[in-house]
N, C-alpha and C positions, 0 to 999 in steps of 0.2 A: 328818624327813619324816613320821614317824608322827603327831606332834602336828599338823603343818601340814595333813596329809591327813585328819586325824580318824579314824585307824584304832585303835580300842579294843584290838584284839588285839595289834597291833604295839607300842603303848605299854606294855602289860603285859609282853610278851615282852622288850623291850629294857630295861625297868626291872628285870626279874628277872635279866637277863644282867649289868647293871651291878652289882647287888647281889652276884651270884656272883663277880664279878671283884674285889670289895672296894672298889669306887669310893666316893668320898665321897658320902654320901646327899644332900648339898647340890647336887652335880652333877646327879644324877637329878632332883631336885626342880626345879631351874632348867630343865632340858630339858623336863620335863613341863609346866612353866608357859609354855613358848615363849620362854624368856629365855636369854641367854648364860650358860654355866656359870661364867664368871669366871676361866678359865685360858686364857692366850694362844693356844696351838696349838688347843685345843678350840674356842675362840671363833672362830678363823680358819676351821677346818674347817666349823663350823656356818654361819658367814656365807657362805662360798663355796657351800656346798650350797644354802642358801636363795636365793642370787643366781642360781644355775643354774636352780632351780625357778621363780623369779619371772620370769626373762627367757625361759625356755623356748627359748633359742637361743644367746645371746651374753652371757657373763658380763661382758665388758668388760675392757679392759686394766688398769684400776685394781684391780678385784677379783682378777684373776689375779696381778698384782704383789704385792698384799697377801698373798694366799695363799702365794705362793712365798717371800715375805719372812719367813714363819714357819717356814722350813725344809722346806717341802713341795716336791715336784717336779712337773714337767709330767705325768709318769706318774700321780702322786697325783691331779691334777686330772682326768685322763681316767678314773681309777677312780671318782671321785665322779660323773662324768657317766654312766658305765655303771651305777653303783648307783642313781642317780636314775631311770633308765629302768626297770630291773628292779623297783625298790622301788615305783615309782608303780603299776605293774601289780598288785603284791601288795596294796598298801593299798586300792586301789579295788575289787579283787575281794573282799577281806575285808569291806569296807563293804557292797558290793552284796549279798553272800550272808548278811550278818549272822553271820559266822563266830563261833562261840562261843569264849569264853576257857576254855582247859583248866583243870582243877582246880588243877594246880600253879602256874598263873599268876594265879589269882583274887586272891591277896593283893596283887598288883602292879597290878591293873586300876584 
């Protein structure tokens, strides 16, 4: 969502978090480029999130079935919907206010 919504602060923050978690740098690079990270469950979560964003209402039976087929639950789908709502507000507010990137995140901006 950070990349799709163009939130410079969130891209830096999530890139830093992935690095702190020891994620493969290729995963972060793919996500920053707006591409699938190339891992089944991560790709499914990314695709479902973008589908929810793109449709702004109905992900569709096929998208839900694909998401569930990767071992996720209906609850996980609802968590993504909740996250999309909350996170959209955050990213748009950061862009509107030109929120600065904190010193510790600048290397990830």
